[in-house]
C-alpha positions, -999 to 999 in steps of 0.1 A, spaced: 345 531 -878 375 544 -859 399 523 -838 383 513 -805 415 498 -790 434 510 -760 448 545 -757 486 550 -758 505 572 -733 509 599 -760 472 599 -768 464 604 -731 487 634 -730 470 647 -762 436 643 -744 448 663 -714 461 691 -736 430 692 -757 408 694 -726 429 724 -714 422 739 -748 385 735 -741 379 710 -769 348 687 -768 350 650 -765 338 647 -801 366 670 -813 392 652 -792 381 619 -807 384 632 -842 418 648 -836 434 616 -821 415 592 -843 395 573 -817 359 567 -813 341 592 -790 331 564 -767 368 557 -760 373 593 -750 342 592 -728 352 560 -711 387 573 -705 374 605 -690 349 588 -668 374 563 -655 403 586 -649 389 621 -641 392 633 -605 385 665 -585 412 683 -603 402 670 -637 419 646 -661 455 637 -656 473 618 -684 500 606 -659 474 591 -635 453 577 -663 484 558 -676 492 545 -641 457 533 -637 457 516 -671 490 499 -663 476 486 -630 444 473 -646 464 456 -673 487 439 -648 458 429 -626 438 412 -653 468 397 -670 471 371 -642 435 366 -631 426 342 -658 405 314 -643 407 288 -671 444 286 -678 461 263 -703 473 241 -675 438 237 -661 425 230 -696 451 202 -701 441 187 -667 404 187 -676 411 171 -710 432 144 -694 405 138 -668 379 135 -696 400 109 -714 405 88 -683 383 57 -686 377 56 -648 358 89 -651 337 81 -681 301 77 -670 274 60 -691 239 69 -682 
């Protein structure tokens, strides 16, 4: 199985060049060493009226990465608070 991790900036530019050269998604995947589902997902997420742009695709990827980096709900601080709360004898219920 090929690497299914994120695409690099260079790989995005390779995809753009290979699309201009009329290569199929399967061929692109083989050339850059990624699974064809990665290529398909990248094209569906980042293609616009004028086609695929590696520059825009990288900008969108950077934005998504930054947005999700800080949206974690159950942080380590919250985990410590919950654990402390559970250890407090005042909050232990016996049913």
